[in-house]
LUMLO-168821 format. One record per residue (C-alpha): x, y, z. Coordinates in steps of 0.05 Angstrom, whole numbers, padded with zeros to 5 digits, always signed. Each point is the difference from the previous one (the first is absolute). Example, Ala and Ser with C-alpha at 12.3 -4.5 7.8 and 13.67 -1.06 7.14 Angstrom:
# LUMLO-168821
+00246-00090+00156
+00027+00069-00013
# end
This chain:
# LUMLO-168821
-00053+00050+00405
-00031-00032-00062
+00002-00072-00024
-00015-00003-00075
+00002-00076-00008
-00042-00047+00044
-00045-00060-00010
-00048+00016+00057
-00065-00007-00037
-00029-00067+00021
-00018-00057-00047
+00020+00031-00066
+00072-00024-00011
+00055-00037+00038
+00000+00050+00058
-00049+00006+00057
-00048-00058+00010
-00049+00033+00048
-00028+00067+00020
+00023-00010+00072
+00071-00013-00022
+00000+00064-00041
-00028+00041+00057
+00053-00025+00048
+00056+00015-00048
-00027+00069-00019
-00006+00016+00074
+00075-00017+00010
+00017+00044-00060
-00038+00060+00028
+00029-00009+00069
+00070+00001-00031
-00012+00065-00037
-00027-00020-00068
-00049+00054-00021
-00018-00026-00069
+00003-00069-00033
-00016-00022-00071
-00036-00067-00006
+00036-00024-00062
-00031-00067-00015
+00031-00042-00055
-00032+00008-00068
+00024-00055-00045
-00043-00022-00059
-00019-00073+00006
+00023-00004+00073
-00023+00060+00042
-00051+00033-00044
-00062+00039+00021
-00041+00060-00019
+00009+00068+00033
-00068-00006+00031
+00019-00066+00033
+00063+00032+00027
-00039+00061+00025
-00051-00042+00037
+00056-00034+00040
+00037+00066+00009
-00061+00038+00026
-00017-00056+00048
+00070+00002+00030
+00001+00076+00004
-00067+00000+00037
+00026-00052+00050
+00064+00041+00011
-00043+00061+00014
-00044-00040+00048
+00062-00024+00037
+00025+00071+00008
+00065-00013-00036
+00031+00066-00023
+00027-00016-00070
-00016+00022-00071
-00010-00061-00044
+00007+00011-00075
-00016-00047-00058
+00056-00028-00042
+00022-00059-00041
+00064-00039-00014
-00008-00013-00074
+00037-00056-00035
+00029+00029-00064
-00027-00037-00060
-00013+00015-00074
-00063+00041-00005
-00004+00017+00074
-00015+00073-00017
-00072-00019-00017
-00009-00032+00069
+00030+00061+00035
-00047+00046-00037
-00062-00044+00007
+00008-00012+00075
+00037+00064+00018
+00058-00038+00032
+00037+00060+00027
+00027+00022+00068
-00056+00039+00032
-00025+00053-00047
+00068+00012-00032
+00032-00025-00065
+00053-00040+00038
-00004-00075-00011
+00037-00055+00038
+00027-00054-00046
+00036-00067+00007
+00031-00047-00050
+00036-00067-00002
+00048-00003+00059
+00045-00048-00039
+00020+00059-00044
-00035+00057-00035
-00027-00032-00064
+00023+00021-00069
-00067+00034-00013
+00001+00039+00065
+00010+00068-00032
-00047-00015-00057
-00054-00013+00052
+00016+00061+00043
+00007+00053-00054
-00075+00001-00016
-00013+00015+00073
+00048+00058-00001
-00029+00027-00064
-00070-00004+00031
+00024+00046+00057
+00009-00052+00055
+00060+00003+00048
+00025-00071+00011
+00032-00022+00065
+00038-00067-00003
-00015-00039+00064
+00056-00034+00040
+00052+00014-00054
+00057-00029+00042
-00030-00070-00006
+00006-00005-00076
+00057-00045-00020
+00022+00047-00056
+00005+00058+00049
+00036-00042+00052
+00051-00019-00054
+00009+00073-00020
-00032+00051+00048
+00013+00058-00049
-00057-00028-00041
-00044+00035+00050
+00032+00066-00021
-00016-00019-00073
-00073-00009+00019
-00001+00068+00035
+00029+00033-00063
-00060-00029-00037
-00049+00034+00049
-00013-00061+00044
-00001+00010+00075
+00030-00053+00046
-00029-00029+00064
+00043-00040+00049
-00029-00046+00053
+00016+00012+00074
+00010-00074+00012
+00054-00002-00054
+00041+00052+00038
-00004-00044+00062
+00023-00063-00036
-00067-00036+00001
+00009-00023-00073
+00073-00019+00005
+00067+00035-00001
+00002+00014-00076
-00067+00034+00001
+00021+00038+00063
+00065+00026-00031
-00037+00020-00064
-00052+00037+00040
+00053+00040+00037
+00035+00017-00065
-00065+00028-00028
-00011+00042+00063
+00071+00025+00004
+00004+00018-00074
-00067+00035+00000
-00029-00053-00046
-00064-00009+00039
-00057+00048+00015
-00043-00039+00049
+00010-00048+00058
-00062-00042+00012
-00018-00063+00039
-00032-00044-00054
-00035-00028+00061
-00038-00065-00012
-00020-00011+00074
+00048-00058+00010
+00022+00029+00066
-00006+00063+00043
+00013+00066-00035
+00071+00021+00018
+00047+00000-00060
-00021+00070-00023
+00017+00031+00068
+00066-00037+00006
+00020+00020-00071
-00015+00073+00017
+00045-00004+00061
+00055-00033-00041
-00002+00053-00055
+00004+00055+00052
+00059-00035+00032
+00039-00018-00063
-00017+00061-00043
-00040+00056+00031
-00069+00022+00024
-00012+00041-00064
+00006-00061-00044
-00047-00040+00044
-00050+00057-00003
+00003+00003-00076
-00008-00074-00011
-00051-00017+00054
-00042+00063+00003
+00010+00058-00048
+00002-00035-00067
-00054-00049+00021
-00048+00057+00017
+00010+00028-00070
-00030-00062-00031
-00072+00014+00022
+00000+00072-00025
+00037-00017-00064
+00055+00049+00019
+00066-00003-00036
+00054-00044+00031
+00072+00012-00026
+00029-00060-00035
+00070+00020+00022
+00010+00031+00069
+00071-00016+00023
+00071+00006-00025
+00051-00051+00025
+00068+00031+00012
+00065-00040+00004
+00068+00019+00028
+00054+00026-00046
+00036-00066+00009
-00063-00040-00019
+00001-00034+00067
-00063-00037+00021
-00033+00036+00058
-00035-00038+00055
-00062+00041-00015
-00016+00037-00064
+00005+00075+00006
-00067+00025-00025
-00012+00071-00021
-00074+00015+00001
-00026+00038-00058
-00071+00004+00026
-00017+00016+00073
# end
């Protein structure tokens, strides 16, 4: 399994506060079956801002300690970039991508995607980057109308949903929105967004829940297969399911998902 969104790098953002805490959490992840994790520290101009060399120094230190501890996990660099006017120059200057790929993890204002959201994201698309919107289910505008996630996908923006949201850790409205995104095929990644505020468990519980409510294939796509594609820069389909309804338009307990890929 792969976790593409974590804040495990110590003393760089609002995540891990110590090397020991990071090592303990990474050990739990590896024991549970996580084979790769991206250390996506916040990058927010004026708040969490640093050079790539400063990030790399902290990253390499943690990787070396993980190796010394004998923890079997592949750690990859990454960033959770706050979308702002002119952010393309920062992405280029500091190489703020997922691993060696052209995928980038983005966040915006949770109170609602701002009016200049697309104006700020189009330059990234034109430059060849592949944006992933972090924790999409927590944006007020998407909670109000979940189909806005589909609109984003149609504009070549990938969607990431947080494991904790599926478990109700952010409230019932966020939970119901998260499950709509998963059921409709409007998300491509399930990730922990782990800030080390407790033991690592939500990712594993979300996996079990998806297998129970939908199927093993969907869990494999969202927690493993698509996430592995990010490091190699491989293509991930924007649309991968069709939702079928009965002839009488009755609401099914579970969506009937026909897999196009896999």
